[in-house]
C-alpha positions in Angstrom: 20.7 49.6 -6.9 17.8 49.3 -9.1 18.6 46.4 -10.9 19.6 44.5 -7.8 16.3 45.3 -6.3 14.8 44.0 -9.5 16.5 41.2 -9.0 15.9 40.0 -5.8 12.0 40.5 -6.3 12.4 38.1 -9.3 13.9 36.1 -7.5 11.6 36.0 -4.5 8.6 35.6 -7.1 10.3 32.5 -8.4 10.8 31.0 -5.1 6.8 31.5 -3.9 5.8 30.2 -7.6 7.8 27.0 -6.9 6.7 26.7 -3.5 2.4 27.1 -4.8 3.7 24.8 -7.7 4.7 22.3 -4.9 1.8 22.8 -2.8 -0.3 22.5 -5.7 1.1 18.9 -6.7 1.0 17.7 -3.2 -3.0 18.9 -3.2 -3.6 16.8 -6.4 -1.5 13.7 -5.1 -3.8 13.5 -2.2 -7.0 13.8 -4.2 -5.7 11.1 -6.2 -5.1 9.2 -3.2 -8.5 9.2 -1.3 -10.2 8.4 -4.9 -8.2 5.6 -4.9 -9.5 4.4 -1.7 -12.9 5.3 -2.8 -12.7 3.8 -6.1 -15.1 0.5 -7.2 -12.7 -2.3 -6.1 -10.6 -0.3 -3.8 -9.0 -1.2 -0.3 -12.5 0.2 1.3 -14.5 -2.6 -0.5 -12.4 -5.6 0.9 -14.4 -6.8 3.6 -13.7 -10.8 3.8 -10.6 -12.7 4.0 -11.1 -16.5 3.8 -8.1 -18.8 3.9 -8.6 -22.0 1.9 -8.1 -25.4 3.1 -6.8 -28.5 0.8 -10.0 -29.7 -1.1 -13.4 -28.3 -1.2 -14.4 -24.9 0.5 -18.3 -24.6 0.0 -19.3 -21.1 -0.2 -22.8 -19.1 -0.1 -25.1 -17.0 2.1 -26.6 -20.0 4.1 -25.1 -21.3 7.4 -22.7 -24.3 7.4 -21.2 -23.1 4.0 -17.0 -23.0 4.7 -17.2 -19.6 3.1 -20.5 -17.5 4.3 -21.3 -14.8 2.2 -23.3 -11.9 2.8 -25.2 -11.9 -0.8 -25.9 -14.3 -3.2 -27.8 -17.9 -3.1 -27.4 -20.0 -0.2 -25.1 -22.5 -2.0 -23.1 -20.7 -4.7 -20.5 -23.4 -5.2 -17.0 -24.0 -4.1 -13.8 -23.4 -4.5 -11.3 -26.4 -4.6 -7.8 -26.0 -3.6 -5.7 -29.0 -4.8 -1.6 -28.8 -4.9 -1.3 -25.1 -5.3 -4.3 -24.6 -7.6 -7.8 -23.1 -7.1 -10.6 -24.1 -8.8 -14.0 -22.6 -9.1 -17.0 -24.8 -9.4 -20.1 -22.6 -10.2 -23.6 -23.5 -11.4 -21.7 -22.5 -14.8 -18.9 -24.4 -14.7 -15.5 -25.2 -13.5 -12.2 -23.0 -13.9 -9.1 -22.3 -12.5 -8.4 -18.8 -10.9 -5.0 -17.4 -10.9 -3.8 -15.8 -7.3 -3.3 -12.2 -7.4 -4.4 -11.3 -10.6 -7.8 -9.9 -11.9 -9.6 -13.1 -12.2 -12.6 -13.6 -10.2 -15.6 -15.1 -9.6 -19.0 -12.9 -9.1 -21.5 -13.8 -6.6 -24.5 -11.5 -6.1 -23.2 -8.0 -5.8 -19.5 -9.8 -4.2 -16.2 -10.2 -6.3 -14.4 -13.1 -5.2 -10.2 -13.3 -5.7 -7.7 -15.6 -5.1 -4.3 -14.6 -3.1 -1.5 -16.3 -2.6 0.7 -15.5 0.3 3.8 -17.9 0.8 2.4 -21.1 0.4 -1.0 -20.4 1.4 -4.2 -19.5 -0.4 -7.1 -17.2 0.4 -10.3 -16.0 -1.2 -10.3 -12.0 -0.8 -14.0 -10.5 -0.9 -14.8 -7.0 -2.2 -18.2 -5.8 -1.8 -19.2 -2.5 -3.2 -21.8 -2.0 -0.6 -18.9 -2.1 2.0 -19.4 -0.6 5.8 -16.0 0.6 5.3 -16.8 2.6 2.4 -20.0 4.1 3.7 -18.2 5.2 7.0 -14.9 6.9 5.6 -14.5 10.2 6.5 -11.4 11.1 4.3 -7.5 11.3 5.4 -5.6 13.6 7.5 -2.0 14.9 6.8 0.8 16.9 8.4 1.4 20.0 6.4 3.4 19.6 3.3 6.7 20.9 3.7 9.5 20.8 1.5 12.2 20.0 3.7 10.7 16.4 3.8 11.5 16.1 0.2 15.0 14.9 0.2 17.6 13.7 -2.2 19.0 10.4 -1.1 22.1 8.8 -2.6 21.3 5.4 -3.7 24.3 2.4 -3.6 23.3 -0.6 -5.2 23.7 -3.5 -3.3 21.3 -6.5 -4.4 20.2 -9.0 -2.1 17.4 -10.5 -0.2 15.4 -9.2 2.8 12.9 -10.8 4.9 9.6 -8.8 4.7 7.2 -10.2 7.3 3.7 -9.7 7.0 0.9 -9.2 9.6 -0.8 -12.8 9.0 3.0 -13.8 10.6 4.4 -15.0 7.3 7.6 -14.0 5.9 9.2 -13.8 2.6 12.5 -12.8 1.1 11.9 -9.7 -1.0 14.6 -8.3 -3.6 16.4 -5.3 -2.7 18.6 -3.4 -5.2 20.4 -1.7 -2.6 20.3 0.9 -0.2 19.6 4.8 0.1 21.5 7.5 2.4 19.8 10.6 3.2 20.1 13.3 5.9 17.5 14.9 7.9 17.5 16.6 11.3 21.2 16.8 10.8 21.6 13.2 10.8 22.3 10.6 8.4 19.9 7.4 7.9 19.7 4.6 5.7 16.8 2.8 3.9 16.4 -0.2 1.6 13.5 -0.4 -1.0 12.1 -3.7 -2.4 11.0 -4.4 -5.9 7.4 -5.8 -5.9 8.1 -7.3 -9.0 10.9 -8.4 -11.6 11.4 -5.1 -14.0 9.8 -2.9 -11.4 9.7 0.7 -12.5 9.7 2.0 -8.9 11.2 1.5 -5.7 9.1 0.7 -2.8 9.9 1.6 0.6 7.9 0.0 3.8 9.5 2.0 6.9 8.4 3.0 10.5 9.6 6.3 12.2 9.0 7.7 15.7 5.4 9.3 14.7 4.1 5.6 14.9 1.5 4.6 16.8 1.2 8.4 17.8 0.3 10.3 15.0 0.7 7.9 12.1 -0.1 4.1 11.8 1.5 2.2 14.1 2.9 -0.7 12.0 4.3 1.8 9.5 3.8 3.4 6.3 4.6 2.9 2.6 6.6 5.4 0.1 7.3 4.9 -3.7 10.0 6.4 -5.5 11.5 6.6 -9.0 14.3 4.3 -9.6 17.5 5.6 -9.0 19.1 8.4 -11.5 22.7 9.5 -12.0 22.9 7.4 -8.4 20.3 9.6 -6.9 16.7 9.3 -5.4 14.2 11.6 -4.3 12.5 10.7 -1.2 9.3 12.5 -0.9 7.9 12.0 2.3 5.1 14.3 1.8 3.5 11.3 0.1 4.2 8.8 2.5 0.9 7.0 2.9 -1.0 4.3 5.0 -1.2 0.8 4.3 -4.0 -0.8 3.3 -4.6 -2.4 7.0 -5.2 1.0 8.2 -8.8 0.9 6.4 -9.6 -2.8 6.6 -8.6 -6.0 8.8 -8.7 -8.0 5.7 -5.6 -7.1 4.1 -2.0 -8.8 4.2 0.1 -5.9 4.7 3.9 -6.2 4.9 5.9 -4.9 8.0 8.8 -2.7 7.6 12.3 -4.7 7.7 14.1 -4.0 10.9 16.6 -1.9 8.6 13.8 0.5 8.2 13.1 1.4 11.4 14.2 5.3 11.7 15.0 6.8 14.9 13.6 10.2 14.2 10.3 11.9 13.9 8.9 12.3 10.1 6.3 14.9 10.3 5.2 14.3 7.0 2.7 12.7 5.3 -0.3 10.9 5.9 -1.4 10.5 9.4 -3.0 7.5 10.8 -6.6 7.1 9.9 -9.3 8.3 12.6 -6.5 10.7 14.2 
């Protein structure tokens, strides 16, 4: 009896240690998540999005510019779009900017980047003195529960799936297959996409029945490791809001119809301001 009691006590202690370790993991993940939003150049600093037209797009602080900036000289230069190439014309010279990279133009305190969405090009503005950053009041979460850390079975089925974004565009993204998981005694299926060739993570864009209530209305994001032995770990405690929850100048992807879950997933990040 004594040995049995000791074994049970050790088992209980192990469970408690594991639970505490998991809570610590989630707490650290949340700290890193908030730090990422607050960091210099993070989404809270995105304060402008200017779609380019073919030809010259003048920029500066003065009125009458195609791109009116809140800082810098009245006439700072121009961005020229010509057949899918964007060139910055500044006092210091002219140079081409690659879309969706770290290439930037500095004007006063502002950083200006080129982004490409489909066949459209835009200038994304980041401001270290952003009002969004100054007014940020932290994130809110559901309590972390291990029942929402699920093991899903992965089925390889490479295909293209249409992913729309909030600016009304749609692109075909690569999906390597789908995962099937059980929740609330029901089975569900989700399709991840690969953000780039050779991606080392699966990217899930999903919407569940908490959307528009406790969580962000358009849906949430979740990353996982690549499948291992046909399995994928879905930790919905690490589901989080897209950038559009924090700035109106993001171009977030929306969940495909395959990823609209008819169940409440009471885990992860709640809507900002809830």
